C-alpha positions in Angstrom: 34.3 -134.2 176.9 32.2 -136.9 175.4 34.0 -140.1 175.6 37.0 -138.9 177.4 36.1 -141.1 180.6 34.8 -144.0 178.6 35.8 -147.0 181.0 36.3 -145.1 183.7 34.5 -145.7 187.0 33.4 -142.9 189.5 32.1 -142.7 192.8 30.1 -139.9 193.8 29.2 -139.9 197.6 26.2 -137.6 198.4 24.8 -137.2 194.5 21.3 -136.6 195.5 20.8 -133.3 194.4 22.8 -130.1 193.7 26.4 -130.2 193.2 26.6 -134.0 193.6 23.8 -135.1 191.3 25.5 -132.6 188.7 28.9 -133.9 189.0 27.6 -137.2 188.4 25.7 -136.5 185.3 28.9 -134.5 183.9 31.2 -137.7 184.9 28.3 -139.8 182.8 28.0 -137.4 180.0 31.8 -138.0 179.5 31.3 -141.8 179.5 32.0 -143.1 183.0 30.1 -145.5 185.0 29.1 -143.3 188.1 28.1 -144.8 191.3 25.5 -142.5 192.7 25.0 -142.9 196.6 23.1 -140.8 199.1 20.0 -141.5 201.6 17.0 -140.3 199.7 15.6 -142.9 197.6 12.3 -143.5 196.3 11.1 -145.4 199.2 12.6 -143.0 201.7 13.8 -139.5 202.6 16.7 -138.4 204.7 15.5 -135.9 207.6 16.7 -133.5 204.9 13.2 -133.7 203.6 13.6 -133.0 200.2 12.1 -135.1 197.0 15.3 -135.5 195.0 16.1 -138.9 194.9 19.5 -140.8 194.0 17.5 -143.3 191.3 16.6 -140.2 189.4 20.1 -138.9 189.5 21.3 -142.6 188.0 18.7 -142.1 185.5 20.0 -138.8 184.6 23.6 -140.2 184.2 22.6 -142.8 181.8 20.5 -140.2 179.6 23.8 -138.5 179.5 25.9 -141.1 177.9 26.9 -143.0 180.8 26.0 -145.9 183.4 24.3 -144.5 186.4 24.1 -147.0 189.3 22.0 -146.1 192.6 23.0 -147.4 195.7 21.6 -146.5 199.2 24.4 -145.5 201.5 24.5 -143.5 204.7 28.2 -142.5 204.7 28.4 -142.2 208.3 27.9 -145.9 208.9 31.3 -147.6 207.8 29.3 -151.0 207.2 27.3 -149.2 204.6 30.5 -147.9 203.0 32.1 -151.0 203.2 29.7 -152.8 201.6 29.3 -150.1 198.9 33.1 -150.5 198.1 32.9 -154.3 198.0 29.9 -153.8 195.4 32.5 -151.7 193.2 35.2 -154.1 193.4 33.1 -157.0 192.8 31.1 -155.4 189.6 34.5 -153.4 188.2 37.5 -154.0 190.0 38.4 -150.7 190.2 37.6 -146.9 191.1 39.4 -143.9 189.0 37.3 -140.7 190.6 36.2 -140.3 194.3 33.9 -137.6 194.7 33.2 -136.6 198.7 30.4 -134.5 198.4 28.2 -135.7 201.3 26.9 -132.6 203.1 22.9 -132.2 203.5 23.7 -129.8 206.6 22.1 -126.8 205.3 18.9 -126.8 207.9 21.6 -127.3 210.8 23.1 -124.1 210.2 22.8 -120.9 212.7 24.4 -118.0 211.5 25.6 -115.1 213.6 25.7 -117.0 216.8 28.6 -117.3 219.2 29.7 -121.0 219.6 28.1 -120.7 223.1 24.8 -119.7 221.6 24.5 -122.5 219.2 22.5 -125.8 219.2 25.4 -128.2 220.1 23.5 -131.1 218.5 23.2 -129.6 215.4 26.8 -128.0 215.0 28.0 -131.7 215.8 26.2 -133.0 213.1 27.4 -130.6 210.8 30.8 -131.8 211.7 30.1 -135.2 211.1 28.6 -134.8 207.9 31.2 -132.5 206.6 34.4 -134.6 208.2 33.4 -138.0 209.2 31.4 -139.1 206.3 34.3 -137.9 203.9 36.9 -139.6 206.0 34.5 -143.0 206.3 34.4 -142.9 202.9 38.2 -142.3 201.8 39.1 -145.1 204.2 36.9 -147.8 202.1 37.2 -146.3 198.7 40.8 -145.5 198.2 42.2 -149.0 198.3 40.1 -149.6 195.1 41.4 -145.9 193.9 45.2 -146.6 194.5 45.3 -149.6 192.3 46.3 -147.9 189.3 47.8 -144.5 188.8 46.2 -141.8 188.2 43.2 -141.8 190.5 41.4 -138.5 191.0 39.9 -137.7 194.7 37.6 -134.6 194.7 36.9 -132.9 198.3 33.5 -130.6 197.5 33.2 -127.6 200.2 32.0 -124.2 200.4 34.6 -121.7 199.7 38.3 -121.7 198.4 41.3 -121.8 201.1 41.5 -118.1 200.2 38.3 -117.2 200.8 37.6 -119.3 203.8 41.2 -118.0 205.3 40.0 -114.6 205.1 36.5 -114.5 205.9 34.7 -116.3 209.0 32.0 -118.0 207.9 29.5 -116.6 210.7 29.2 -119.9 212.8 32.2 -121.5 214.5 31.2 -125.3 213.5 30.3 -124.4 209.9 33.8 -122.4 209.4 35.2 -125.8 210.7 32.8 -127.7 208.6 33.7 -126.1 205.2 37.4 -125.7 206.0 37.9 -129.4 207.1 37.7 -130.7 203.4 40.3 -128.1 202.2 42.8 -129.7 204.7 41.5 -133.0 203.8 42.7 -132.8 200.3 45.7 -131.3 201.0 46.7 -134.5 203.4 45.4 -137.0 200.7 47.5 -134.8 198.2 50.5 -136.4 199.9 48.8 -139.6 201.0 47.9 -140.4 197.1 51.1 -139.2 195.7 53.4 -142.5 195.6 50.4 -144.1 193.9 50.5 -141.4 191.1 46.5 -139.9 192.5 45.8 -136.6 192.6 43.5 -134.9 195.3 41.9 -131.5 194.9 39.1 -129.5 197.1 36.6 -128.0 195.0 34.2 -125.2 195.5 31.2 -124.1 193.6 30.6 -120.2 193.6 26.9 -119.2 194.6 24.9 -122.2 193.6 21.6 -122.4 192.3 20.9 -125.8 193.9 17.1 -127.2 194.2 17.1 -125.7 197.8 18.6 -122.4 197.2 16.0 -121.7 194.3 13.1 -122.8 196.8 14.6 -120.2 199.1 14.4 -117.8 196.8 11.0 -118.8 195.1 12.4 -119.0 192.2 13.1 -122.0 189.3 16.1 -122.6 187.1 13.7 -120.9 184.3 13.5 -117.4 186.2 16.0 -117.1 188.6 17.2 -113.7 188.0 13.8 -112.6 189.6 15.7 -113.6 192.6 18.6 -110.9 192.3 16.2 -107.9 193.6 15.9 -109.7 197.0 19.5 -110.6 196.9 22.0 -108.7 194.6 24.7 -111.3 195.0 22.5 -113.9 193.5 23.5 -112.1 189.9 26.7 -114.2 189.9 24.8 -117.6 190.9 25.9 -120.7 189.1 23.9 -123.8 187.8 25.0 -126.8 189.4 26.1 -128.1 185.9 29.0 -125.5 185.9 30.6 -127.3 189.2 29.8 -130.6 187.4 31.9 -129.8 184.3 34.8 -128.7 186.6 35.0 -132.1 187.8 34.6 -133.8 184.4 37.3 -131.9 183.0 39.7 -132.4 185.9 39.0 -136.0 185.8 39.7 -135.9 181.8 43.1 -134.0 182.3 46.1 -136.4 181.9 48.2 -133.8 183.6 45.6 -132.9 186.6 48.6 -133.8 189.3 49.5 -129.9 188.7 46.5 -129.3 191.0 47.1 -131.8 193.5 46.8 -130.8 197.1 45.1 -127.3 196.0 42.0 -125.8 196.6 40.2 -124.8 193.7 36.9 -123.3 192.3 34.4 -124.1 189.4 35.2 -120.4 188.1 39.3 -121.0 188.3 38.7 -123.8 186.4 36.3 -122.7 183.8 39.0 -119.8 183.0 41.6 -122.7 182.6 40.0 -125.5 180.6 37.5 -123.7 178.8 34.1 -124.8 179.6 31.1 -122.6 180.3 27.8 -122.7 182.6 24.6 -123.6 180.9 24.2 -120.0 179.7 27.6 -119.9 177.9 28.8 -117.7 180.7 32.0 -118.3 183.0 31.0 -116.9 186.8 33.8 -116.1 188.8 31.8 -115.8 192.2 34.4 -115.6 194.6 36.4 -112.9 192.8 32.9 -110.9 192.5 32.1 -111.2 196.3 35.9 -110.6 197.4 36.3 -107.2 195.1 32.4 -106.2 195.0 30.5 -107.2 198.1 33.8 -106.9 200.5 36.0 -104.6 198.4 33.4 -102.0 197.4 34.0 -101.9 193.9 31.1 -100.5 191.6 30.8 -103.2 188.9 28.2 -105.5 187.8 27.8 -109.1 187.9 27.8 -109.6 184.0 31.5 -108.2 184.5 32.3 -111.4 186.1 30.6 -113.9 184.1 
């Protein structure tokens, strides 16, 4: 992948940590200029309260071989996103890849509660982070992207269309929040068609994000110790896996074949041939469907 995105400009909205950080780094490793945005900086933390910063992400992008540019941005504030788009235009005059990864709603989820039992403020905040922030970003960034044919938009979510249609996500507003980007990608594919652009929805599998590792009390080095507590964690993938999926899409001159579709990191790994950091190709959704829901007796290693 090295050098495959030389001269390209990407915006990863929501690149502070997790999948967003990994996607920014993978795009940088392929040679891209990457604008990494988010609300947590070295001077100020967002309400998520975690220590990772967009400056660290930008430095990782540059260390990987690209050019990382950190821009503090609240993607729910239209004027901040407008200023971001104007800066990209002023500095580069183009945008080739937009990754809508804004989220930060884990602390707001209340699983296994009926809609009338939920904290409404938390639920509506989830919807704003998953839907409004993505729509606002597309509104201001896409005029840059459609200047040249071949632009790519990636709507990041949790769960593929097939999985989210088949399984209720245990919270009505979370269910809507994670299905929304799938529909947004489908709609954007239609809007971008005449300008030669591609839009997809992309989901990682069971992601070993910084927050998830902390939840299980493990690190990336000993993550398998958490499998005893949560057997499904055996299929977990590093953030680098979905990062490589985005880089592979961005480098594919025939990526329009995917436009409007809902994709997973495991699905794209099987197609493009990339692996996770341990050399495996975890297919989390097939494992969860067949083993956890389907009752098949099989080890996670059979799906890696």
